[in-house]
Every structure is written in C-alpha cells, then in structure tokens.
TORGU-371901 format. One record per residue (C-alpha): residue in one letter; x, y, z. Coordinates in nm, 2 decimals, decimal comma. Each point is the difference from the previous one (the first is absolute). Example, Ala and Ser with C-alpha at 12.3 -4.5 7.8 and 13.67 -1.06 7.14 Angstrom:
(site 'A' (1,23 -0,45 0,78)) (site 'S' (0,14 0,34 -0,07)) 
***
This chain:
(site 'M' (-6,02 -0,07 1,35)) (site 'I' (0,26 0,28 0,05)) (site 'S' (0,35 0,01 0,14)) (site 'A' (0,10 0,10 0,35)) (site 'E' (0,15 0,32 -0,14)) (site 'Q' (-0,32 0,09 -0,19)) (site 'N' (-0,21 -0,07 0,31)) (site 'A' (0,22 0,23 0,21)) (site 'R' (-0,02 0,27 -0,26)) (site 'L' (-0,38 -0,02 0,01)) (site 'T' (-0,04 0,00 0,37)) (site 'R' (0,26 0,21 0,17)) (site 'V' (-0,11 0,36 0,08)) (site 'G' (0,29 0,19 0,15)) (site 'P' (0,10 0,34 -0,14)) (site 'D' (0,28 -0,15 -0,21)) (site 'T' (-0,22 -0,27 -0,16)) (site 'L' (-0,18 0,03 -0,33)) (site 'A' (-0,34 -0,12 0,13)) (site 'G' (0,04 0,24 0,29)) (site 'Q' (0,07 0,28 -0,24)) (site 'V' (-0,31 -0,09 -0,21)) (site 'L' (-0,22 0,00 0,31)) (site 'R' (0,14 0,33 0,12)) (site 'R' (-0,12 0,17 -0,32)) (site 'Y' (-0,36 -0,05 0,10)) (site 'W' (-0,21 0,13 0,29)) (site 'Q' (0,01 -0,26 0,28)) (site 'P' (-0,22 -0,03 0,31)) (site 'A' (0,20 0,10 0,31)) (site 'G' (-0,28 -0,01 0,26)) (site 'L' (-0,37 0,03 0,07)) (site 'V' (-0,13 0,34 0,10)) (site 'E' (-0,16 -0,17 0,30)) (site 'E' (0,35 -0,09 0,13)) (site 'L' (0,08 0,37 0,06)) (site 'E' (-0,33 0,10 0,16)) (site 'G' (0,10 -0,06 0,36)) (site 'Q' (0,14 0,24 0,26)) (site 'R' (0,35 -0,03 -0,15)) (site 'P' (-0,01 -0,02 -0,38)) (site 'V' (0,35 -0,14 -0,05)) (site 'K' (0,08 -0,36 -0,11)) (site 'G' (0,31 -0,18 -0,10)) (site 'V' (-0,04 -0,18 -0,33)) (site 'T' (0,23 -0,21 -0,22)) (site 'L' (-0,07 0,03 -0,37)) (site 'L' (0,19 -0,16 -0,28)) (site 'G' (0,27 -0,09 0,25)) (site 'E' (0,05 0,36 0,12)) (site 'A' (-0,05 0,09 0,37)) (site 'L' (-0,22 0,31 0,01)) (site 'V' (-0,23 0,19 0,23)) (site 'L' (-0,35 0,12 -0,11)) (site 'F' (-0,16 0,30 0,17)) (site 'R' (-0,28 0,25 -0,03)) (site 'K' (0,07 0,36 0,09)) (site 'P' (-0,26 0,21 0,18)) (site 'N' (-0,09 0,17 -0,32)) (site 'G' (-0,09 -0,33 -0,16)) (site 'A' (0,30 -0,04 -0,22)) (site 'Y' (0,16 -0,35 -0,01)) (site 'G' (0,37 -0,07 0,02)) (site 'L' (0,20 -0,32 -0,07)) (site 'I' (0,37 0,04 0,09)) (site 'G' (0,29 -0,21 0,09)) (site 'R' (-0,03 -0,17 0,34)) (site 'H' (0,34 0,09 0,13)) (site 'C' (0,11 0,36 0,07)) (site 'P' (0,30 0,09 -0,23)) (site 'H' (0,18 0,15 0,30)) (site 'R' (0,07 -0,30 0,22)) (site 'G' (-0,25 -0,26 -0,13)) (site 'A' (-0,26 0,02 0,27)) (site 'D' (-0,34 -0,15 -0,07)) (site 'L' (-0,25 0,26 -0,12)) (site 'R' (-0,29 -0,22 0,09)) (site 'A' (0,04 0,15 0,35)) (site 'G' (0,02 0,35 -0,14)) (site 'R' (-0,21 0,29 0,14)) (site 'L' (-0,27 0,10 -0,25)) (site 'E' (-0,01 0,38 -0,03)) (site 'E' (-0,17 0,25 -0,21)) (site 'D' (0,28 0,00 -0,26)) (site 'G' (0,08 -0,37 0,00)) (site 'L' (0,18 -0,27 0,20)) (site 'R' (0,27 0,09 0,25)) (site 'C' (0,27 -0,25 0,11)) (site 'V' (-0,01 -0,04 0,38)) (site 'F' (0,38 -0,07 0,01)) (site 'H' (0,13 0,35 -0,09)) (site 'G' (-0,32 0,19 -0,12)) (site 'W' (0,06 0,00 -0,37)) (site 'L' (-0,33 0,08 -0,18)) (site 'Y' (-0,10 -0,14 -0,34)) (site 'N' (-0,30 0,09 -0,21)) (site 'E' (-0,19 -0,23 -0,24)) (site 'H' (0,24 0,09 -0,28)) (site 'G' (0,30 -0,12 0,19)) (site 'T' (0,14 0,34 0,07)) (site 'C' (0,18 0,05 0,33)) (site 'L' (-0,16 0,32 0,13)) (site 'E' (0,18 0,03 0,34)) (site 'R' (0,31 -0,13 0,18)) (site 'P' (-0,05 0,18 0,32)) (site 'A' (0,32 -0,12 0,18)) (site 'E' (0,23 0,09 -0,29)) (site 'P' (0,15 0,34 -0,09)) (site 'R' (-0,17 0,18 -0,28)) (site 'I' (0,11 -0,16 -0,33)) (site 'A' (-0,01 0,17 -0,34)) (site 'H' (-0,18 -0,28 -0,17)) (site 'E' (-0,31 -0,02 0,21)) (site 'G' (-0,17 -0,25 -0,22)) (site 'E' (0,27 -0,26 0,04)) (site 'P' (0,01 -0,29 0,06)) (site 'R' (-0,30 -0,13 -0,18)) (site 'Q' (-0,19 -0,30 0,12)) (site 'K' (-0,13 -0,26 -0,25)) (site 'A' (-0,36 0,09 -0,08)) (site 'Y' (-0,27 -0,12 -0,23)) (site 'R' (-0,31 0,19 -0,10)) (site 'C' (-0,34 -0,13 0,12)) (site 'V' (-0,36 0,04 -0,12)) (site 'V' (-0,32 -0,15 0,14)) (site 'K' (-0,24 -0,19 -0,22)) (site 'S' (-0,31 -0,19 0,13)) (site 'G' (0,13 -0,05 0,35)) (site 'I' (0,35 -0,10 -0,10)) (site 'I' (0,32 0,21 0,03)) (site 'F' (0,19 -0,06 -0,32)) (site 'A' (0,37 0,09 -0,03)) (site 'Y' (0,22 0,05 -0,31)) (site 'M' (0,36 -0,13 0,06)) (site 'G' (0,14 0,03 -0,36)) (site 'P' (0,20 0,27 -0,19)) (site 'G' (-0,15 0,30 -0,17)) (site 'E' (-0,37 0,08 -0,01)) (site 'P' (-0,25 -0,27 0,10)) (site 'P' (-0,26 -0,13 -0,25)) (site 'A' (-0,35 0,13 0,03)) (site 'F' (-0,26 -0,22 0,17)) (site 'P' (-0,23 -0,16 -0,26)) (site 'A' (-0,37 0,07 0,03)) (site 'F' (-0,08 -0,34 0,13)) (site 'D' (-0,33 -0,06 0,18)) (site 'C' (0,18 -0,06 0,34)) (site 'F' (0,14 0,36 -0,02)) (site 'Q' (-0,31 0,16 -0,14)) (site 'A' (-0,26 -0,13 0,25)) (site 'P' (-0,10 0,23 0,29)) (site 'P' (0,12 -0,10 0,35)) (site 'E' (-0,34 -0,14 0,09)) (site 'Y' (0,03 -0,24 -0,30)) (site 'S' (0,34 -0,14 0,08)) (site 'F' (0,18 -0,17 0,29)) (site 'A' (0,38 -0,07 0,04)) (site 'F' (0,17 -0,27 0,21)) (site 'K' (0,32 -0,20 0,00)) (site 'G' (0,17 -0,31 0,13)) (site 'L' (0,35 -0,15 0,03)) (site 'W' (0,12 -0,31 -0,18)) (site 'E' (0,34 -0,16 0,07)) (site 'C' (0,11 -0,05 -0,35)) (site 'N' (0,15 0,17 -0,30)) (site 'W' (-0,23 0,26 -0,18)) (site 'L' (0,01 -0,18 -0,34)) (site 'Q' (-0,15 -0,33 0,12)) (site 'A' (-0,26 0,20 0,19)) (site 'L' (-0,09 0,19 -0,31)) (site 'E' (-0,01 -0,32 -0,22)) (site 'V' (-0,28 -0,16 0,20)) (site 'G' (-0,22 0,29 -0,11)) (site 'I' (0,06 -0,05 -0,37)) (site 'D' (-0,07 -0,37 0,02)) (site 'P' (-0,38 -0,05 -0,07)) (site 'A' (0,01 -0,38 0,01)) (site 'H' (0,10 -0,03 0,37)) (site 'A' (-0,34 0,13 0,12)) (site 'S' (-0,17 -0,33 -0,08)) (site 'Y' (0,23 -0,19 0,23)) (site 'L' (0,16 0,22 0,26)) (site 'H' (-0,32 0,19 0,07)) (site 'R' (-0,24 -0,30 -0,05)) (site 'F' (-0,28 -0,01 0,26)) (site 'L' (-0,17 -0,34 0,03)) (site 'E' (-0,32 0,16 0,11)) (site 'D' (-0,16 0,32 -0,13)) (site 'E' (-0,12 0,29 0,21)) (site 'D' (-0,30 0,22 -0,06)) (site 'P' (0,14 0,26 -0,24)) (site 'E' (-0,21 0,26 0,18)) (site 'A' (0,24 -0,03 0,30)) (site 'S' (0,31 0,05 -0,21)) (site 'Y' (0,07 0,37 0,05)) (site 'G' (0,37 0,06 0,03)) (site 'K' (0,09 -0,36 -0,08)) (site 'Q' (0,17 -0,09 -0,32)) (site 'F' (-0,14 -0,29 -0,21)) (site 'R' (-0,30 -0,04 0,23)) (site 'G' (-0,26 0,19 -0,20)) (site 'A' (-0,22 -0,10 -0,29)) (site 'A' (0,15 -0,04 -0,35)) (site 'A' (-0,12 0,31 -0,20)) (site 'D' (-0,38 0,02 0,04)) (site 'A' (-0,05 -0,37 0,03)) (site 'A' (-0,12 -0,16 0,31)) (site 'V' (0,29 -0,25 -0,01)) (site 'P' (0,28 0,08 0,24)) (site 'L' (0,34 0,08 -0,15)) (site 'T' (0,15 -0,26 0,23)) (site 'K' (-0,21 -0,27 -0,18)) (site 'I' (0,12 0,11 -0,35)) (site 'L' (0,37 0,00 0,11)) (site 'R' (-0,04 -0,34 0,16)) (site 'D' (-0,20 -0,17 -0,28)) (site 'Y' (0,20 0,15 -0,29)) (site 'P' (0,36 -0,02 0,11)) (site 'A' (0,18 0,02 -0,33)) (site 'P' (-0,05 0,35 -0,15)) (site 'E' (0,13 0,11 -0,34)) (site 'I' (0,23 0,30 0,07)) (site 'R' (0,03 0,27 -0,25)) (site 'M' (0,25 0,28 0,04)) (site 'E' (0,07 0,33 -0,17)) (site 'E' (0,24 0,28 0,06)) (site 'T' (-0,15 0,34 0,07)) (site 'A' (0,13 0,35 0,06)) (site 'Y' (-0,01 -0,07 0,38)) (site 'G' (0,14 -0,35 -0,01)) (site 'I' (-0,20 -0,32 -0,07)) (site 'R' (-0,36 -0,10 -0,01)) (site 'L' (-0,09 -0,36 0,08)) (site 'T' (-0,33 -0,16 -0,09)) (site 'A' (-0,09 -0,34 0,15)) (site 'L' (-0,27 -0,18 -0,20)) (site 'R' (-0,20 -0,29 0,15)) (site 'A' (-0,25 -0,17 -0,23)) (site 'L' (-0,30 -0,08 0,22)) (site 'D' (-0,19 -0,20 -0,26)) (site 'E' (-0,04 0,00 -0,38)) (site 'T' (-0,11 0,36 -0,01)) (site 'A' (0,09 0,19 0,32)) (site 'M' (0,35 0,14 0,09)) (site 'H' (0,12 0,14 0,33)) (site 'V' (0,25 0,29 -0,06)) (site 'R' (0,23 0,14 0,26)) (site 'V' (0,22 0,29 -0,09)) (site 'T' (0,30 0,09 0,22)) (site 'N' (0,31 0,22 -0,06)) (site 'G' (0,37 0,04 0,07)) (site 'I' (0,10 0,37 0,04)) (site 'F' (0,37 0,04 -0,07)) (site 'P' (0,22 -0,03 0,19)) (site 'N' (-0,15 -0,14 0,33)) (site 'A' (-0,37 0,04 0,02)) (site 'I' (-0,32 -0,19 -0,10)) (site 'C' (-0,36 0,09 -0,04)) (site 'I' (-0,26 -0,28 0,05)) (site 'P' (-0,37 -0,02 0,08)) (site 'M' (-0,12 -0,05 0,36)) (site 'S' (-0,36 0,00 -0,13)) (site 'N' (-0,17 0,17 -0,29)) (site 'E' (-0,05 0,30 0,22)) (site 'M' (0,35 0,02 0,14)) (site 'T' (0,36 -0,04 -0,13)) (site 'I' (0,33 -0,05 0,17)) (site 'T' (0,31 0,19 -0,12)) (site 'Q' (0,30 -0,15 0,19)) (site 'W' (0,37 0,08 0,00)) (site 'H' (0,27 -0,25 0,12)) (site 'V' (0,27 0,23 0,15)) (site 'P' (0,34 -0,13 0,10)) (site 'V' (0,11 0,07 0,36)) (site 'D' (0,32 -0,17 -0,10)) (site 'D' (0,10 -0,30 -0,21)) (site 'E' (-0,18 -0,24 0,23)) (site 'T' (-0,31 0,18 0,13)) (site 'C' (-0,28 0,21 -0,16)) (site 'Y' (-0,32 0,17 0,08)) (site 'W' (-0,32 -0,02 -0,20)) (site 'Y' (-0,19 0,32 -0,02)) (site 'S' (-0,36 -0,01 -0,13)) (site 'I' (-0,25 0,26 -0,10)) (site 'F' (-0,35 -0,13 -0,01)) (site 'T' (-0,21 0,21 -0,24)) (site 'S' (-0,38 -0,01 -0,01)) (site 'F' (-0,21 0,08 -0,31)) (site 'G' (-0,33 -0,05 0,20)) (site 'D' (-0,07 0,10 0,36)) (site 'P' (0,26 0,18 0,21)) (site 'V' (0,25 -0,23 0,16)) (site 'D' (-0,09 -0,11 0,36)) (site 'H' (0,34 0,09 0,14)) (site 'K' (-0,06 -0,13 0,35)) (site 'T' (-0,11 -0,35 -0,13)) (site 'M' (0,29 -0,01 -0,25)) (site 'R' (0,25 0,09 0,27)) (site 'D' (-0,14 -0,22 0,27)) (site 'Q' (0,00 -0,30 -0,24)) (site 'R' (0,37 0,05 -0,07)) (site 'L' (0,10 0,06 0,36)) (site 'E' (-0,14 -0,34 0,08)) (site 'M' (0,31 -0,14 -0,19)) (site 'I' (0,25 0,28 0,04)) (site 'D' (0,20 0,13 0,30)) (site 'L' (0,09 0,36 0,03)) (site 'P' (0,22 0,21 0,00)) (site 'D' (0,20 -0,19 -0,26)) (site 'Y' (-0,30 -0,16 -0,18)) (site 'V' (0,13 -0,35 0,05)) (site 'S' (-0,22 -0,30 -0,08)) (site 'K' (-0,13 -0,19 0,31)) (site 'R' (0,03 -0,32 -0,21)) (site 'N' (0,36 -0,05 -0,11)) (site 'R' (0,29 -0,24 -0,02)) (site 'G' (0,02 0,00 0,38)) (site 'N' (-0,34 -0,16 0,05)) (site 'N' (-0,02 -0,19 -0,34)) (site 'Y' (-0,25 0,25 -0,13)) (site 'G' (-0,26 -0,14 0,23)) (site 'Y' (-0,01 -0,33 -0,19)) (site 'D' (-0,28 -0,23 0,10)) (site 'P' (-0,02 -0,35 -0,16)) (site 'L' (-0,37 -0,04 0,07)) (site 'E' (-0,07 0,33 -0,17)) (site 'Q' (0,21 -0,11 -0,30)) (site 'A' (-0,21 -0,31 -0,03)) (site 'T' (-0,34 0,17 0,03)) (site 'A' (0,01 0,37 -0,06)) (site 'T' (0,30 0,15 -0,18)) (site 'Y' (0,26 -0,13 -0,24)) (site 'T' (0,29 0,13 0,21)) (site 'G' (-0,13 -0,06 0,35)) (site 'M' (0,13 0,35 0,09)) (site 'G' (-0,32 0,19 0,06)) (site 'F' (-0,24 0,20 -0,21)) (site 'D' (0,21 0,32 -0,06)) (site 'I' (0,16 -0,03 -0,35)) (site 'N' (0,28 0,24 0,10)) (site 'V' (0,12 -0,28 0,23)) (site 'H' (-0,02 -0,25 -0,29)) (site 'D' (0,21 0,24 -0,22)) (site 'Q' (0,24 0,07 0,29)) (site 'W' (0,07 -0,37 0,05)) (site 'A' (0,04 -0,06 -0,37)) (site 'V' (0,26 0,27 -0,05)) (site 'E' (0,18 -0,05 0,33)) (site 'S' (0,02 -0,37 -0,06)) (site 'L' (0,23 0,07 -0,30)) (site 'G' (0,27 0,13 0,24)) (site 'R' (0,11 0,35 0,08)) (site 'I' (0,12 0,03 -0,36)) (site 'Q' (-0,14 -0,26 -0,23)) (site 'D' (0,25 -0,22 -0,18)) (site 'R' (-0,13 0,02 -0,36)) (site 'T' (0,28 -0,22 -0,14)) (site 'E' (-0,22 -0,30 0,08)) (site 'E' (-0,34 0,12 -0,11)) (site 'H' (-0,19 -0,13 -0,30)) (site 'L' (-0,26 0,25 -0,12)) (site 'G' (-0,31 -0,10 -0,19)) (site 'Q' (-0,24 0,15 -0,24)) (site 'T' (-0,21 0,17 0,27)) (site 'D' (0,32 0,19 0,11)) (site 'V' (-0,01 0,22 -0,31)) (site 'G' (-0,05 0,31 0,21)) (site 'I' (0,30 -0,08 0,22)) (site 'I' (0,22 -0,06 -0,30)) (site 'R' (-0,11 0,32 -0,17)) (site 'N' (0,04 0,21 0,31)) (site 'R' (0,36 -0,13 0,06)) (site 'R' (0,08 0,08 -0,36)) (site 'M' (-0,13 0,35 0,04)) (site 'L' (0,22 0,04 0,32)) (site 'V' (0,30 -0,13 -0,19)) (site 'R' (-0,06 0,24 -0,28)) (site 'A' (-0,03 0,29 0,24)) (site 'M' (0,33 -0,10 0,18)) (site 'D' (0,17 -0,03 -0,34)) (site 'A' (-0,12 0,34 -0,10)) (site 'L' (0,14 0,15 0,32)) (site 'E' (0,33 -0,18 -0,03)) (site 'K' (0,05 0,10 -0,37)) (site 'G' (-0,15 0,34 0,04)) (site 'V' (-0,23 -0,05 -0,30)) (site 'G' (-0,38 -0,06 -0,02)) (site 'D' (-0,30 0,11 0,21)) (site 'L' (-0,13 -0,16 0,32)) (site 'P' (-0,36 -0,10 0,01)) (site 'M' (-0,24 0,23 0,19)) (site 'R' (0,26 0,28 0,02)) (site 'G' (-0,17 0,24 -0,23)) (site 'E' (0,28 0,03 -0,26)) (site 'T' (-0,23 -0,12 -0,28)) (site 'T' (-0,33 -0,04 0,19)) (site 'D' (-0,22 0,27 0,14)) (site 'L' (-0,05 -0,15 0,35)) (site 'S' (-0,28 0,24 0,08)) (site 'A' (-0,20 -0,15 -0,28)) (site 'L' (0,02 -0,35 0,14)) (site 'R' (-0,33 -0,12 0,15)) (site 'G' (-0,11 -0,31 0,18)) (site 'P' (0,14 -0,25 -0,02)) (site 'V' (-0,30 -0,22 -0,03)) (site 'A' (-0,02 -0,28 0,26)) (site 'I' (-0,33 -0,19 -0,02)) (site 'D' (-0,19 -0,33 -0,01)) (site 'E' (-0,27 -0,08 -0,27)) (site 'I' (-0,20 -0,29 -0,13)) (site 'A' (-0,07 0,02 -0,37)) (site 'T' (-0,05 -0,21 -0,30)) (site 'Q' (0,31 -0,16 -0,15)) (site 'Q' (-0,06 0,22 -0,31)) (site 'S' (-0,04 0,33 0,18)) (site 'W' (0,24 -0,01 0,30)) (site 'Q' (0,25 0,24 -0,16)) (site 'D' (-0,26 0,28 0,00)) (site 'A' (-0,20 -0,11 0,30)) (site 'W' (0,26 0,08 0,27)) (site 'L' (0,06 0,35 -0,15)) (site 'A' (-0,37 0,06 -0,01)) (site 'R' (-0,04 -0,10 0,36)) (site 'D' (0,28 0,22 0,11)) (site 'L' (-0,15 0,29 -0,20)) (site 'R' (-0,34 -0,05 0,18)) (site 'R' (0,15 0,02 0,34)) (site 'R' (0,20 0,31 -0,09)) (site 'Q' (-0,31 0,17 -0,14)) (site 'S' (-0,19 -0,07 0,32)) (site 'C' (0,28 0,10 0,23)) (site 'T' (-0,06 0,31 0,21)) (site 'W' (0,36 0,12 -0,05)) (site 'P' (0,13 0,07 -0,35)) (site 'A' (0,14 -0,34 -0,07)) (site 'S' (-0,10 0,00 -0,36)) (site 'E' (0,15 0,34 -0,08)) (site 'G' (0,24 -0,03 -0,29)) (site 'F' (0,01 -0,38 0,03)) (site 'E' (0,13 -0,18 -0,31)) (site 'N' (-0,03 -0,37 -0,05)) (site 'D' (0,33 -0,02 -0,19)) (site 'Q' (0,25 0,05 0,27)) 
***
C-alpha cells in the first residue's frame, strides 16, 4: 500500500514530473512505420503529454516536432509536406526535422535565419517502430536485443490503445500469476492452430496445451532477479513429483516487457504514455523459426483493432463484448478469446489512474514491487543528481546486452534451472539469423 502522493509520483508523466523525466531518458515508440506509409506521411501524435506531429520527408528522414507553429500557434498536422520539411499553411513558415525554421516567406529578411526553433526530437526506426528520444543530452544506445537484431522478415510490429495510465498497463506484463485466471480457457484448442495466438500453443515440446497447464496448475511459485536490463521473472509450476513447467518472462526498464508467445516467437512490448490517463502498447513479435507471416499476424489483430487510431473494438463502451454464456462454458472472463482484450479490461477496470492506496499486494506480486522500487530509485537519482539510471549505459555496455530470454520449458524439478537456458540456446543455434552471436546467459 502506498500513499496518494507516492502514487502520483509514480504515474504522472508530464515534462515537469520525475517519472516523466525518467521515461524521457529512454527511447520511446512514437509511431509505427506503417502509419506513415500512405499518400501523406504526416500524423499528429501525443507522447508523454506533449502534442507533436510525426512526419517522413521525401528522402526518408523522420521528424517529430511540436504540433503548433511557434509563430501564431497553427496546427502543423495540416502542414504541407515538402522536400525540406513541414510548412505551416497559415503563413508559410517551414520547419525541418531538427525544428529549425528554414523560411518565413512573408517576413522581411531577418539576421537570425534559424530562429525561432521548433521543439524537435530525434527519431530512429527499429523493427517497424519509429522510436523518439525526448530527453536531455545524448540518447542511450539501443541494446542488442533479439527484437532489434532480427531481419524484417522475422519480426512484426503492431500497437493498440488502452484508456489507462501507463504504469498499470505495464504491471499486467510483470505479473505471471494472472495468466492462470484472466487468460483461462475452459476448453483447449489444437496447438497446431495456434499461430499468432498467445497461450494457445503447446507447452514446450509436450503435446499438452499451455492452456491446460495454466488452468490445472494455477498457483505458480514466482522467482525474481534483477538484471542489467531490469528484472527476470520465472514462474514454476510443479506438474507432478518429478516434472516442472518453467516460464521465463522479463521487465525491461523503464516501460517494456519481453514474454514468450510460443517457443518460436517472443513479444517485446512497450507501454507508452499518451498522457497520464491513456497509453499505447507497442509490440515487436520476433521469430526464431520460420519467417513471420505478416499478413496473418496483421489480419488477426485487425479483427480486434480499428484504424487509424488503433482503438480496440471491445472496450468500456460495449463492456468488452462480455457474454455470460461464454463465461460459463468457454473462457474465464466471458470477453472473447483475444488475451489483449482480457488484459485491457483488467488494466482499464482499475480506473484511468489506479488508486494504489487501497491495494494489498501478495507474494506473487514480487515483480511489481521490485519494478516500482527501481523506478523510485531512478527518480530519486534524478532528483538528487547522483547515481546511474538502469539501461542508460553509464555503467553498462548496452551493445553487449542480448536476449532477454523469454521461453517455456518442461523439465525435471532438479534440472529446471539449466533446462530453460539449454532450450533457448538450441533455438538460437538453429535460427537462420545470428540470434546466438555473442549471447551470454548471465545478463
């Protein structure tokens, strides 16, 4: 249980907040590459409470600048995209991706041609996502995570909007115990038909569906350890006197997770604040086996998501599609078979900003507790001006970080600690892209 003041400190993300300052010191997803592939590659975005406009120049360079022209405040979402940047249609002022005002055609010549400057943030593209750095100084390097190393044909990026604070959205991903309840299916599907569907495949190499293990063994032992990238969570389910199911997931500081979709594919997901009360999840699906079937993956997700704002078709307005008959016979929630909807209901049901003054955490919440402590340490370090931030590179070679490992395995109770690493190593060694290059088990 924490105080209202502590809760606000953890959740608020504006430029003048400590949590917002922490998040701004890391690369944050600002949009999908596919969002700027149309006839007019200009899109208004709100990121960490700041109104911005994202655009792609004809030469392929991306820009993320303030939404309102510094001259008279006109909305640059309606700007004319030109060779050199984005021109305000009110008076013709032209801004490039660095925020420099290149032209003020209606004005007399002014000595300081570069003034005024527009707010601008640098952008890079990684695995189908446009990342932006909104903090001071030089940005950190990107770690050599699998999601950034895989070739385009082995990865797929998508996103969706949740109407809640970013932290409660993140915390569902570092809570391994909830899968046995929130994502419980009362009937199992053929694992062979599980492509692109989380929790619907087979457990490891066993014929038993993962849904059956989660349903039949609902009280895992959760082990947690801090790593160079954040936290590793291991959920252990003793299947009998000898066998153990092992599921390894990760929190990547400050606002990402890495979890298994199957033993062939992982999901790396960021929970990115739009503002204090809304966030997008951005996912990169990474395959260690066959190339990703992009059409199938996209079509599956568009069954539940409306464009252009990537809003869930099941939401508060229609009670997430709740069906009492389905809840009695097919799923634990009665809200369909897409686990993203389950997660969305869970985090949105907490309110726009969860009131943590009334919560009572348990032993399975060890990852949530540790992650909050890491965030508090980072905020304290910024406030006091002492200490390093995790995953910033001050004391860690980010380019040396690999993985993180996200996997399911069934092993003996005596060998589980080595078995999941061995399974991960086998899939890396058989991967057609260099997933095993430089990989170290101790991250």
